[in-house]
C-alpha positions in Angstrom: 0.1 -0.1 0.0 1.4 3.4 -0.9 0.8 6.4 1.3 2.5 9.8 1.1 5.7 8.9 -0.7 6.2 5.9 1.6 5.3 2.2 0.9 3.6 0.0 3.8 4.8 -3.5 3.3 2.7 -6.2 5.3 4.8 -9.7 5.5 2.9 -12.6 7.3 5.1 -15.2 8.8 4.8 -19.0 10.2 7.0 -20.9 11.9 5.8 -24.4 11.1 4.6 -26.1 8.0 1.1 -26.2 7.0 -1.8 -26.8 8.0 -1.7 -23.4 9.9 -4.2 -22.4 12.5 -5.3 -18.6 12.4 -3.0 -17.8 15.3 0.0 -19.3 13.7 0.3 -16.5 11.2 2.1 -13.4 12.6 2.0 -10.2 10.8 5.0 -7.8 10.4 4.6 -4.2 8.9 7.3 -2.4 7.3 7.4 1.3 6.1 9.9 1.6 3.1 10.8 4.8 1.0 10.6 4.5 -2.6 14.3 3.7 -2.9 14.1 0.9 -0.2 11.4 -0.8 -2.2 13.4 -0.8 -5.2 16.4 -2.2 -3.3 14.2 -4.8 -1.9 12.8 -5.9 -5.4 16.1 -6.1 -6.8 17.4 -8.2 -3.9 14.3 -10.7 -4.1 14.9 -11.1 -8.1 18.4 -12.0 -7.2 17.6 -14.2 -4.5 15.0 -16.0 -6.7 17.6 -16.2 -9.7 15.6 -13.9 -12.0 16.2 -10.7 -13.7 13.8 -7.8 -13.5 11.4 -7.4 -16.5 12.5 -5.0 -19.0 9.7 -3.4 -20.8 11.3 -0.2 -21.9 12.6 -1.4 -25.3 9.1 -2.8 -26.4 7.1 -0.8 -29.1 3.5 0.1 -28.7 2.0 -2.9 -30.7 4.4 -5.3 -28.8 2.9 -3.9 -25.4 -0.7 -4.1 -26.6 -0.5 -7.5 -28.5 2.3 -9.0 -26.6 
């Protein structure tokens, strides 16, 4: 959720395998600046062994009809 130049990130964590009871889920809230959110995104792409999508070089028709 974005609010006033900051991004609020809600992460839900559990410490045991499924099935989970309602009380097993622990929410954590983080408030990030735009730059921190970008850095987190890049870190997650790297951790997953992926690269961020690059849509800048695609023309109008390629974006519309993919």
